[in-house]
N, C-alpha and C positions, 0 to 999 in steps of 0.2 A: 471626498476620501482621494489619495493619494496612490495610486497605482504603480508603481515600480519594477520592471523587471528583474529577475536577480540575473537572470544570463542570456546567454541569444539564442538558446535554444529550449529552454526549460524553467519554469516559477516564477514567481512574482510575489512580493510581500505587498500590503496593504495596509497604510497608516488611515487613520483617522474615522475607521470602520467603526459600527458599536449591531454588533449583530442581533439586538434587541431591536433595531430600529428595521422594521418592515418595509421601509421606501426605498432602502440602499439594496434589498436583495437581487433586483435585478442587475446590477453592478453587478455584486460582488460573483452571481452566477456568471455571466459575461467575463467575468475576466476567469474564471474557473476554466470556463469552458476553450477561454484561447488558451492561457497559460499551464493550465491541467495539473499543479500545484502553486495553491495560496495560500500564505501566509498572514493573520489579520493580526498586526500586533495588539499588545494592552488590551485584551480582553478579560473585565474585570465581572466575570457573570459565575452561575452557581449553574449546578447539575439540572435542574428545570428548565434552565434558558440555552443552553447547552443542547439538550434535546429538543427544543422547540425549534430551534434555528435546523438542527440537521432534519427536523420531519417538513421542512421549507422543500428540501430536494429529494424527500418522498419517504418512503416506507421504511423503517429500521429494522436490519436485520441484527437478532440478540445472537450475541458470541456464545458457542457449546462450549469451549475451552480455557478460556478466561475467566478471571475471577470477576463476576459484578461488582458494583457500588453499592452498596447496603442503599435498600429503599430505594434502586432503579436499577433494574433487571436489563435495559436496553444499555447500559453503560458498561465500558469494559474498563476495567484498572488494569492500565501497563506501569508496573512497580519493577525498581531494582532497591534493595536497599543499600546501606552501607556495605555489609558484610557479606551480599551476595557476587558473584565473578562473574555470573551467564545474565546476558540481559537478554531479550524475546527478541527474533526480529533479526538478530546480527547478520544472518545471510540474507545475501539480494534475494527478491522476490514480489511475488504480486496477490495479496491480501485475496483470498478466496476462490482461486482459479481452480479449484478441485471441488466447487457447485458447479450443477449442472446453469445454475443462471447467478455467476457470480455476481458480487456486491459490486453496486458503483463506483464505491470508496470511503473513504475514510473522515473522520473529524476529530482532529485530535488537539483537545482541551492541554497546555502544560500547569501543571500546578504547585510543584517542586524543580527547581532545576539546579544541577550540580556549580561550583564554579566557573568551573570550563567540560568544555568536552559535552557527551551524550547528542550533538548532532545526528540530525539525520540527512541521508543520501538519498536524491530523486534522480532517475535516470529517463529519460524522452525515447519510447519505444517506436515513436513515429518519427523521428531523425534517426534511429539508430538503422529502420527501412530501409530510408531514403536516399541511403552511402553507402546499401549493398550494390552491387553489381547488377548491371539489369537482369545476366543469367540467371544469380543467384536469387533473386525473387523471384524471377518466371519458374525457378526449381522450386522453393517454397511454398509459391500459392497454391493451392490444390491442395497441401498436406493436413493430418492432423496430429494432433498431441494431446496424449494422456496425462491428467493429472490428478494426485491423491494428497489424502490429509493422511495416508493410514502412517508413511514411516513417517511424520515429524510429530503428530499427535497425538498420535496411536500407543497401545500398548507397552511397547518396545521401547516407549522413552520412559518408561514410568519412574526411572533411577533418577534422571535430569534433575538439576537442581530447581527447573522453574517449576517440575509436577511437585519436588519433595518438600518444596516449601508454599506450595500450594496458589503459585501465581497460576498454574495451568491444571484443568482435571477434566476429569468425563471422559478419560481416553478409551472407553467404551464405544462413542459417540462417533469416533475417527473412521468409518467406514466410508467417506465417500469418495466415489472415483466418478471422473467428468473426461469428454472427450471436443476439443475446440478447435478450431482453426489455428494453424501455426503462424499464419497473417489473418489479422482480424480486420475488418473496415470500423472503424468506430460509431458507436450509434449515436454520439452527440456532434462532433465534428465531420464526419465520413475519411478524416485522416486515414490512410490506413499504416497502421503497425505491426510488430513483431507480437507474438503472444503465447512466447514459454518466456519458463523461470528457474533457476536453479533450485532452487526451495521445494518447489512443489510437482513439478515435472518427470514425469517419471520415462520417456520415450516417445518416436513419431513413428506413428501406425505405418505397416507398409515398408518398413523397411528394416534391415538386420542388425541386432543390439549393438553391432561395433557400429555400423552406418549410424544408426541414432547417434551412439555416444558423442563419435564425431562430428558431427553436423550439429548439435546441442553445444558442444565446447566452443567449437568455433561461434556461435551466435552469439552464445554467455559471452568470449573474450571482447566480441566486437560491441556489444554492448555497453561493455565499462570502459569504452573512451570515455575521457574528460570533455570534451565537448559535447557530448550529450548529457552532462550531468547539471543538478544545483545541490547546493548545501542548504538545509535548514540551523543556522545557530539560535539553538532556543533561546527565549527569554521568559521568565514567569507570567503565565498570563497568555500567551500567545496562544493562538488558535488557527492548526495548517490542517487545509481540505486538500485531498490529493484522488486523483482517478487512478484506479483500478486498472483500467481498461487501456489506459495513455503510457503508466510511469510503471518501472520498479521502484523499488525502494527498501532501507537497510540503518538498521539505527547502529551508529557506532559506539564502541562500548568501547571507555578510551576513560573513565570516569573512576575507577574503583577507590572507595572509600568515602564514598558522597551517595545520598538517594536521591534518586529522580521518580515522579510521580505524575502519570499523565492519565485522562479521560478520553478514552475513545469510543464515539459511537460510528456505528458501521450504517453505511444506505444502502438497500437493496437496488439490484441492477435489474439489465434486460440479459435476453437471453442475445446470445453472439454471432457473427455470422462473418465469412468472406468478402459478402457482397450487400 
């Protein structure tokens, strides 16, 4: 395998990997721990092999809201048809931050890609934290934030194109609220990083509404600097693994008129803490 960093801050691509080869898993896992986002190029595999590979990382999280792949409830379908305008996941977010024990990460397999566009962007939360001033890091340490699924997947979103098309459903199950440290110690690397995101985080505890909104807005603006980012340009067959505890991500919706189909398996994580 040839492991090539994508940027100086986050992400790597791996050429020559085969997820069916168990002898390669340790090297793939080490690259995942080091780079937080890895794209394994040219994986010509089916749903069963995708799932078996994901199970090497841990137990599988069955998504509550995405349409599942037929015969594989553990695999979520991430789809945008050529006549649809809205892509799922267009805003910067961290999957499952609304759960008491957030998912470790996801493994996304590209089955159909547009001729251009449809990239996914990632941000390193460790790099974003480390470039804050010592005074701001000290202020954030010890704070807790609340995350929720209600405003994103709940009944108030049933008129969205994603819900109307059946790509998202089960709105009545969007009852999750969770509190996590604003700054966490990564359970795999030990690196400290920011753990709030624009889509699911509702507020920081102990601050007034205006104070919370101002601090979150500052953090969101800080985290979006290009120095902390990498960009995955998909090719059919690519499989990307990202660490939800270490990154944000967003889907770039710039391929109207073309179909994009992905299969996603999400792996369970562990409880997060500041220490």
